[in-house]
C-alpha positions as CSV (number, residue, x, y, z in Angstrom):
1,X,-4.1,18.2,-8.5
2,X,-0.3,18.5,-8.8
3,X,1.8,16.0,-10.7
4,X,5.5,15.6,-11.0
5,X,8.5,13.2,-11.0
6,X,10.5,12.7,-7.9
7,X,13.6,10.6,-6.9
8,X,13.4,7.9,-4.3
9,X,16.3,6.4,-2.4
10,X,16.1,2.7,-1.6
11,X,17.9,1.2,1.4
12,X,20.6,-0.3,-0.7
13,X,21.6,3.1,-2.2
14,X,19.7,2.7,-5.5
15,X,18.1,5.9,-6.7
16,X,14.9,5.5,-8.7
17,X,12.4,7.8,-10.3
18,X,8.7,7.9,-9.3
19,X,5.6,9.6,-10.7
20,X,3.7,11.5,-8.1
21,X,0.2,12.9,-8.0
22,X,-1.1,15.0,-5.1
23,X,-4.7,16.0,-4.4
24,X,-5.8,19.6,-4.2
25,X,-6.5,19.4,-0.5
26,X,-5.2,17.5,2.5
27,X,-4.6,13.9,1.5
28,X,-6.7,11.2,3.0
29,X,-3.6,9.0,3.1
30,X,-0.8,7.8,0.8
31,X,-0.9,5.1,-1.9
32,X,2.0,3.4,-3.7
33,X,1.1,2.4,-7.2
34,X,2.9,-0.5,-8.8
35,X,3.4,-1.0,-12.5
36,X,2.8,-3.8,-14.9
37,X,5.6,-5.1,-17.1
38,X,5.3,-1.9,-19.2
39,X,6.9,0.5,-16.8
40,X,5.4,3.7,-15.4
41,X,3.4,4.3,-18.6
42,X,0.2,6.1,-19.5
43,X,-1.9,3.5,-17.6
44,X,0.1,3.7,-14.4
45,X,0.2,7.5,-14.5
46,X,-3.6,7.6,-15.1
47,X,-4.2,5.4,-12.1
48,X,-1.9,7.5,-10.0
49,X,-3.8,10.6,-11.0
50,X,-7.2,8.9,-10.3
51,X,-6.1,8.2,-6.8
52,X,-5.1,11.8,-6.3
53,X,-8.5,12.9,-7.7
54,X,-10.1,10.6,-5.0
55,X,-8.1,12.4,-2.3
56,X,-4.9,10.4,-1.9
57,X,-1.3,11.3,-2.4
58,X,0.0,8.7,-4.8
59,X,3.5,7.7,-5.9
60,X,4.4,5.2,-8.7
61,X,8.0,4.0,-8.3
62,X,9.8,3.0,-11.5
63,X,10.8,-0.5,-10.6
64,X,12.6,-1.1,-13.9
65,X,15.0,1.7,-13.2
66,X,17.4,-0.9,-11.8
67,X,17.7,-2.3,-15.3
68,X,16.9,0.6,-17.6
69,X,15.9,4.2,-16.9
70,X,12.6,5.8,-18.1
71,X,10.9,2.6,-19.3
72,X,7.5,3.7,-20.7
73,X,6.1,1.0,-23.0
74,X,3.0,0.7,-25.0
75,X,1.2,-2.6,-25.8
76,X,2.6,-3.8,-29.1
77,X,4.1,-7.2,-29.4
78,X,7.6,-5.6,-29.4
79,X,6.7,-3.7,-26.2
80,X,5.5,-6.9,-24.5
81,X,8.6,-8.7,-25.5
82,X,10.7,-5.9,-24.0
83,X,8.7,-6.0,-20.8
84,X,9.1,-9.8,-20.6
85,X,12.8,-9.4,-21.1
86,X,13.1,-7.4,-17.9
87,X,11.2,-10.1,-16.1
88,X,13.8,-12.7,-17.0
89,X,16.1,-11.2,-14.5
90,X,13.7,-9.2,-12.3
91,X,14.6,-9.3,-8.6
92,X,11.5,-9.2,-6.3
93,X,13.6,-8.5,-3.2
94,X,15.0,-5.4,-4.8
95,X,11.6,-4.4,-6.0
96,X,10.3,-4.6,-2.5
97,X,13.2,-2.3,-1.4
98,X,12.0,0.2,-4.0
99,X,8.4,-0.2,-2.8
100,X,9.6,0.5,0.8
101,X,11.3,3.7,-0.5
102,X,8.0,4.9,-2.0
103,X,6.2,4.0,1.2
104,X,8.7,6.0,3.3
105,X,8.2,9.0,1.0
106,X,4.5,8.9,1.8
107,X,4.7,8.1,5.5
108,X,4.7,11.7,6.7
109,X,1.2,12.1,5.2
110,X,-0.2,9.4,7.5
111,X,-1.4,5.8,6.7
112,X,-0.1,4.3,3.5
113,X,-1.6,1.7,1.1
114,X,-0.5,0.0,-2.1
115,X,-2.3,-0.8,-5.4
116,X,-0.7,-2.9,-8.1
117,X,-1.6,-4.5,-11.5
118,X,-0.4,-7.8,-13.0
119,X,3.3,-7.8,-11.9
120,X,2.2,-5.0,-9.6
121,X,-0.6,-7.1,-8.2
122,X,1.9,-9.8,-7.2
123,X,4.2,-7.1,-5.6
124,X,1.2,-5.6,-3.8
125,X,0.5,-9.0,-2.4
126,X,4.1,-9.6,-1.3
127,X,4.1,-6.1,0.2
128,X,1.1,-7.0,2.2
129,X,2.9,-10.1,3.5
130,X,6.4,-8.7,4.1
131,X,5.8,-5.0,4.8
132,X,3.5,-3.0,7.1
133,X,1.0,-1.4,4.7
134,X,-2.3,-0.2,6.2
135,X,-4.2,-1.6,3.1
136,X,-3.1,-3.5,0.0
137,X,-5.0,-4.0,-3.3
138,X,-3.8,-6.4,-6.1
139,X,-5.2,-6.7,-9.6
140,X,-4.7,-10.0,-11.5
141,X,-1.5,-10.9,-9.7
142,X,-0.7,-14.3,-11.3
143,X,2.7,-14.4,-9.7
144,X,1.1,-14.7,-6.2
145,X,1.2,-18.5,-6.8
146,X,5.0,-18.4,-6.8
147,X,5.0,-17.4,-3.1
148,X,2.9,-20.1,-1.4
149,X,4.4,-19.6,2.1
150,X,3.7,-15.9,2.4
151,X,0.7,-14.7,4.4
152,X,-0.7,-11.1,4.5
153,X,-0.2,-9.1,7.6
154,X,-2.8,-6.4,7.1
155,X,-6.0,-5.7,5.1
156,X,-5.8,-7.1,1.6
157,X,-8.2,-7.0,-1.4
158,X,-7.5,-9.0,-4.6
159,X,-9.3,-8.7,-8.0
160,X,-9.2,-11.3,-10.8
161,X,-10.8,-11.7,-14.2
162,X,-13.0,-14.7,-14.8
163,X,-12.0,-14.6,-18.5
164,X,-8.3,-14.3,-17.7
165,X,-6.5,-16.7,-20.0
166,X,-3.3,-16.3,-18.0
167,X,-4.3,-16.6,-14.3
168,X,-6.6,-19.4,-13.0
169,X,-9.2,-18.3,-10.4
170,X,-7.6,-20.9,-8.1
171,X,-4.9,-18.4,-7.3
172,X,-7.3,-16.1,-5.5
173,X,-9.2,-19.1,-4.0
174,X,-6.1,-20.5,-2.4
175,X,-5.3,-17.1,-0.8
176,X,-8.8,-16.9,0.5
177,X,-8.7,-20.4,1.9
178,X,-5.5,-19.8,3.7
179,X,-6.3,-16.2,4.8
180,X,-10.1,-15.9,5.2
181,X,-9.9,-12.2,6.0
182,X,-8.7,-11.3,2.5
183,X,-11.3,-9.9,0.2
184,X,-11.2,-11.7,-3.1
185,X,-13.4,-10.7,-6.0
186,X,-13.8,-11.9,-9.6
187,X,-15.3,-10.1,-12.6
188,X,-16.4,-11.1,-16.1
189,X,-13.4,-9.3,-17.7
190,X,-10.1,-10.9,-18.7
191,X,-6.5,-10.0,-18.0
192,X,-5.9,-6.2,-17.9
193,X,-9.6,-5.4,-17.6
194,X,-8.7,-2.1,-15.9
195,X,-6.7,-0.8,-18.8
196,X,-8.6,1.8,-20.8
197,X,-5.4,2.1,-22.9
198,X,-6.0,-1.3,-24.4
199,X,-9.6,-1.4,-25.6
200,X,-9.5,-5.1,-26.4
201,X,-8.7,-5.9,-22.8
202,X,-10.7,-3.2,-21.0
203,X,-14.0,-4.3,-19.5
204,X,-15.9,-1.2,-18.3
205,X,-18.3,-3.0,-15.9
206,X,-15.4,-5.0,-14.3
207,X,-13.2,-1.9,-14.1
208,X,-15.8,0.4,-12.6
209,X,-17.0,-2.0,-9.9
210,X,-13.6,-3.2,-8.9
211,X,-12.2,0.4,-8.8
212,X,-15.1,1.6,-6.6
213,X,-14.4,-1.3,-4.2
214,X,-10.7,-0.5,-4.2
215,X,-11.3,3.2,-3.4
216,X,-13.8,2.3,-0.7
217,X,-11.4,-0.1,0.8
218,X,-8.5,2.4,0.8
219,X,-10.7,5.1,2.3
220,X,-11.8,2.7,5.1
221,X,-8.3,1.8,6.1
222,X,-6.3,5.0,5.3
223,X,-8.5,7.9,5.9
């Protein structure tokens, strides 16, 4: 595996950094990885590397570069408050432009998918609706409910935690009712159940099962 940082160019001229992980052999496809409110931190970089270990070329664009460069937060109360401060003026349309730049960087490889967590889960959903990804996976994207008129264009898988105190399961149920082809799964864990970096939130059973489903889904549609 090879990892490095690269620079992406969005259509509006904005230059942003992105963490990249490439597999040892020929990639099965490309995957854009979308951050939570904590920037491209240890969790996002680990996910990017796990995708490369599974055979994908993965790129995680730094969506907060439009507001502050090199955002890499932990999970203290101060870190959370800083992340939420970015969200007070976060521009989803510009974020989608940054996602498109990451997708374009991976396009020469072949088919491209997207995986996102929390904020990134919402952006993965919007990308599935507004861009032409070959597969999209969203984890606990509570903001999905803010976009009731959007409908996915391509294959989409969503994961939610049954013990999530922030996101009602009705978010996923509504998507499934309106778009029956979407795969929606729930797990015993709560919000952030994929984050090994936060032991209090991490739920191993939920993480392992959902991640295997995600990898199988990506391989099905990208390889």
